[in-house]
N, C-alpha and C positions, 0 to 999 in steps of 0.2 A: 269567354264569359263564364264564372264558378255559378253551377245550377246549384240550388238551394234541396236536400233530402229530404225526400216528405216521411223516409223513414224514420229519421231523428229527431225526437220529439223536440220544440224549441218551445221555449215560452211564448204568449202572446207578443209582448213588447218586442222581443228581442227579435221574432219572426218580422214582425212589420217595421221594422231596422233596418233589417239583411234585405227584404224587398226595397224598401225606400232607395237603401246604396244603389241596389243593380240595376233600378229607371234610371237613376242618375248617371250612372256608368254608362250606359246604352244611350243616353242622351249626348253625353258626353264625348261619344263616340264619333258623332255628324255636324258637320255644321249646319246644315237647313233640318227643318222641322220634322220629325216620322210619325208616321200615324201609328193609333193606337194599334192595330193589328200586328204592326213589325217589331214593335216595343214588346206587345206580349209574345209574339214569338220567339223573341231573342231571350226573354227573361225566363219564359217558359213559365208565365205564372195564368194564371185563367185573364180572360177578356175584361170580366167585369170587376177583378181583385185590380189591374193594371188600371181602370180607369179610375177607382175610388181611391187609392193612393194618390194616382196622378192630380186629381181632382182639388186634393187635400195641399199637395204642395203648389198648387196654383194658387189655393188661396192663403200661402205666405209667402206666392212670389218667387218663389226657387224655379217653377218650372210658368213656364208661357206658352198659352194657347194661340196661336197665329189664327185658326180657323178652326172652325169644329171638326175634332176625329183627328187634330194632329199636335204635337207638342216640341216643347224644344227648351234648350235653360233658361233660366229668368234672371233680371236682373237684381235679386236680392244675394245669386251667390257671387255677383262678382262686385256687390260693396261691400260685402264681407270678405271675398280675396281681396280686395284693395285695402280693406281695413286691417288684417292681417299682413300683408308686405310693408305697410304704413308703421305697422309695429316690430315688425323684425327689424325695418331700414331704423330707424329708431335706436332699440335695443342694440343691433352692431354699431353703432357708430358712438353707441354714449358707454359699452360696456368698459373700455381700457379706460376711458377718463372718468369713470365712477370709482373703480377701484385706486386709480391712482388718489381720488381727493380722499378715499377712505383711508389710505395710508397715511396722509397726510391728519386727519383729525380723529381715525379711531374713534368712530360712530359711526354706525347705519348710515349708507346715501341709499336713496330709492328712487328708480323712476316710474313715476306712474302717467295713466291717461285717460281720457275722459272715455264717458259710455254710456251715455243717455245721464241722469240723475246722477251717478256718484264716479266714483277715479278707480281705475283696479290697476294693481300693483302688477307692473312685468319684468320689472328686473330690479334685482337689489346688489349691494357689496358690505357684507359687516363680519363682524368676528365675536366671537365671546368674550372679548377684552372690554369690547365698550361696554360691559354693565348693565347693557336693556335686559329687560326681563322680555320682554315683549319685541318680537320684530315682525312687522307683517309678511305674509306669505305671500309669494308671487302668485297672480290670480287670487288675490284679496283684494276685496271691494268695501268704500266708505263713501259717506255722502258727501258730496262738493261741498257744505256750508263748513262742515267739521273738521278739513284736511287742507296741508297749507297748499298744495296742489289744487284742490278744488276750489279754494277762492278762488285762485289765477283764474282758471276757465271762467268765473264765474264774471271776475272784472274784467274777462275779454267781451261780456256778454251787454248788451245794450241795457236801460234801467227795465224796457218793458221784460225780457227775457227772464231779467233776476225776479222780479216780482211775480211770474208767473212759475219761476220753479218754488219760489216760496210760498204760494198758493196751492203748487202741485201736492208739495211735500209735507206742507206744516213745518217745516223747520224742525224735526225732532230733535231733543237732544240727547246724549249719553253720559255728559257729565255735568258737574256744577257751573264749570266755566263755558260750557256750550251757547252759543250765540242760538237763540230761537225765537229773537225776534227782528222784525224785516228792518227796522231803522237802524241797530247796531249793524245788521250783517251789511248795511248797504256804505257805512263809513267805513269800517273793515276794508271792504271793495276798494274804496278812493284812496283810502291808502296804500292796498297794493299796487293801484295805477300809479298813485307820485312815486312809490321808489323804487316797483319794477320787483319786488320779492310781498310774497304772502306768509304770516305765522298761523299757528296752531298751539296756541296758548292752555297745552291739557285740555283740549276741547272732545277731541276723540278717546282721549284715556285719559287719567290723573296722572300724573308721574312721568309724561312724556310730554316734550315739546318739541317742534318742528317748525321747518325756516324754507323754503322754497323759493325757485326761480325758474324762469319758463326757458324751454326750449321749444325754437322757432323753424319752420322748414322752408324751404326756398320760395315760399309766395309768403313768407312774412307773417302764415297762420302759428295759430300755438298749437303745438303737437302734442304738446309731453311737459311734464314736470320733474325737476331735479330738488329732490328734497333731502334734508341732513334733518336725521331723528336723535335726540339724545334725553337723556333724564335733566329732570326741567331745570334742576340746579346748576347742570353744567353745560347749558350750552350757551355758545359764546358768540358774541356781537363782531368779533376778530374772523369769524367764518365766511360773513357775507360775501366780502371780495371773492374769496375763494370758490365759493359755491357758485356766484354768479360766473364769474371767469370758464371755471368748467362748464355752466351751462350754455355761455357762448360757442366754446368752443365744439359743444355738439353741435349747434346750431349750423355755425358755419359750414362743418362735413355734412352736414344736410342740404347747404346752398344757401344761406341766408346771408343776405346781404346788409342787414339793417345795425342801424348803433347800439354796441351791447348800452343796458340800461346801467346808469349812473347812479350813486349814495352819497 
């Protein structure tokens, strides 16, 4: 275990993070719960400091306390690990098909996943020749109701969850085309369920339109959306079968055995 040198000045926030990582490393080294005393000895941290940081980690479910004075890794780390694993698996399956689709249409192709009330862009295939002024960065986020992929995830929710989303977020807009009324959003989601694709009609950014198709895992669960972004005047309906075929191919690679959506 790397010791933290007290002679080297460290910013308080950085120091806390380093200590937190040291504690997690100790907990990860053992399958069973570890006593506070042993954790303190292994990290070289004072027991009171160790106790304070572990309690903070327990509040966030990163650490569990099976009994007083002992600690082990918490379920939150497992949840996050599964989330990362799922994203890596989807990305690995999608990368080559995305590039192939981009070669066909010469427009940006995006892979996005849901995280809470937003989508997060996890991969993209694009080139400067597309004519797009803005390409969403990997790791970027956007509201569900303003994006084509986000609408796919909302369409997969039951009506109560959609209403809860609308109440929770207030459906804020970004452009004059943004959907900010629940009734309008519900009509849009009905179309997505009917046709198996969803659209962003300059709702997130003026001058940019998107279409998205779903990517499903071996349990038939919607895990990602594959979308094409293009200048508003250049989005072509003939791309839909290519997009759906590519999304279906990625789904099959993830073990999906359902019936492809039709147009």
